[in-house]
N, C-alpha and C positions, 0 to 999 in steps of 0.2 A: 139530521137526526136519528139517531139509532134507537131500535125499538127497545125498551123497558126491560127489564129481567125479571119483573112479574106480570104474568099476564090471567086473565082470567078463563075460565077452559069453560068447558058448554055447560055446565051444570053449576056455575058460579062461583068454583072452588079455587083460589089464586094457586099458581104456580109459578116455583122461583126455580132462575134457570141459572146454577152456579156458574156456568161458564160464563156468561155474560157482565159478571160482578167483578173486576181486578183482585188479583189472588193477596195482596197485601190487606185489602179489607172483608175478604170472603168471609170470613166464620163471623164477625163481629156484625155483619149487615143477615146473614142466616139468623143468627140470635135476636136480634134487632128484630125482625121479621116474627116469629115463633114469639114473642114477647109482647107482640102489640095484637097477638091469638085473643080473644073471651074465653072464657069457658064455653067448651061444646064447637067452638071455632076449630076451622081446622086449613090447611095449606097440604101443598105437596112441591119437595124438593127433587131436581131431576140435577145430577151429578155426573159426573163422564168417569167416577168411578165409586165404590163404596164407601162410602165418607164417614168408614168406621173411626177417626179419630176424632171428627165430628159431635159424631153419636154418644163418644165416651164424655167429649166437652159439656153436652147438653144433660145428659144423666145427672155430672157432677153438680153441672150449676143450677138443677130444677128436678131433683129426684122425682120418682113416679106425676112429673106435672104434664107430662104426655106423652100420648100411647104413638107407636108407630106401626106403618104396615108399608112392606114391602110391596109398591105395584108393579114397580118393572125391575127385574135382575139383568143388565149387561144385555151382550157385551159392550156395547156400545155408551148407554145410559143407564143409570140406576133411578127409579122415581122411589118415591117415600112420602106417603101422607102423614102430616104429623096431627094428633087431635089433643087438645090441650084440654084434659079432664080435672084439673083444678086452679 
């Protein structure tokens, strides 16, 4: 059985590895994970590139709901912390 794409990090902040999600459902799965966060909750998304189209999709769907912070910027992986503000 393959490891799940979501793992708990050392500080209990979930990390979602986008490379482990089939491309056809990747954005939907990430949006679902974000939607599941409560106010003040956070998660880290790990992606193989800077996910600018996804970030635009999130901003379009939920303007002002999620703060984001780049934790790592390439060259092989980008990690972004999303925190639900509303």
